[in-house]
Phi, psi and omega in degrees: 000141179232166184222156182288149174289153355289128176265147181240157175237155178220141173235119174260112185261111180243170185290330184243341184214156178221136186241125177256134186219154168236155183178201185251174176293341177280358182087012176281120178271123182268329183197152181211160175222128177265141175219156182269146179287136178235201169300156183300323182290314177297320178303311181305315181294319182297322180292317178306313179300316179294317176293320174304312181298318177292320184288331172291325179282329192231354174104179182293139172256149190259349174201163187226138166251143179242124173243099196255151170290162185235178009278150180218141175285121185257352188277113180299335182281346187270143180298336180260022173308127175091357187271136183281135186253222194279065169293149175294348180266091194301325180292346181256357180298127183081357177294128177274107173299321179302318175294319179308322185253012185295336182291340185287344175051045168227164174298137177242133176251122183246138168202177176287166173300326177292320177293318179292327180287329177296314182302320180293313184293329179291318189267337191217018186216225187283347173266009180304124174096348174270125182292344175208149181220153161247133174260126181239133178239128173244105185208229180303326174230179172233133182209165175216154174214153183248142175233124180233125180049043173078016183233137171283130177289122180235117178270214185284349183191185182288123180284145177219069190295326175299349180262010174295158176246152177212168175306137175298148173295144183301133179074004181277114180255003180301135184283342178106147187250007184278123183289341176268326190230353174072265193254040173289182188293316179296318181297344189252332192223005172285167183305313178304322177292320176295319183283335172288331180279313198240358174077011185202164167298151188301323181286359173248010185270130177277343180293114184304325178298341187305312177299324178287331177285320180289324176299327183299312182288321179294322176300319179298319179292318178301317182290320183295316170301319177301311184295325183272318186249347188038060175294152174295328184210152171237127180259127186254129178227184177100147189293332178299323180291352171283356182291130181299140180078344185300311188302310184302317181291319177306311181299317181298316184282332176290325176292318176300318189291321178294320173056035174082359188300314175227162184275076182302312185242098188299332178271354184078006186254096178295328180289339177266358180261309182255107189238149173286152181293163179244356180243138185284317178249059182302320179302304182297320181294314184294324172302319180292319181294314177300319175300314180296324177293316186286321176295328184288319184290335181269352180266000000 
């Protein structure tokens, strides 16, 4: 199968797997290749081979979007732009993603996987029509990103909303699983913390209180984002959020936490304010959209 030029490419770089894709500036994926994450030199060669394969089948691509695990430096004005920081993946610390992809000789748009997912949901998914959104992912890790008027918000460094701290759920004695902060929100409610607590994913845990406990931490994150950024909509993604009843409990607990202090949802419709994600491969789609934005600016 081929597609008309200009073709764009996207790479979603994860800790265990990498997906390379080609598609268009609307985020539509035409074809993709999955590879396993290895040490950086081997991974770089595997990515090159995957992109070459896609290019041979579909033609040359004019720009590339990278949706990367973090932390990674996102400020283009800095000399260490594209450098991976203090990641728990030791072999990747100090690796330059810009250098890794420099041989492609095309413009590169770089953001985190959460940032690219936010861009995709804002422009082609559950955030469509909202001037600003916060995208929250609750999975192996917990993170968030803001997208305003079709642009990912990038501050002085890589944002780590999942490492906020909040009051413990009543009766919660778990120490927390974050190696840096212990009982931050990620340390209390991400997938590994759930498995450490109950020995299974949340949707397989028999203890009735489990969903309430996780909803407590996720709701605090949602409310903190609301109070700081006041997005028009919050889009929830990540595998943990697929647990039945969890989204509804997050909405209810968030409403309780706000306690009428501000008019967060002007319509009173919390179900329309905190919404599930709409895109299956949002990180990849966001990479294509960002590549298209960059390609357009350079022409």
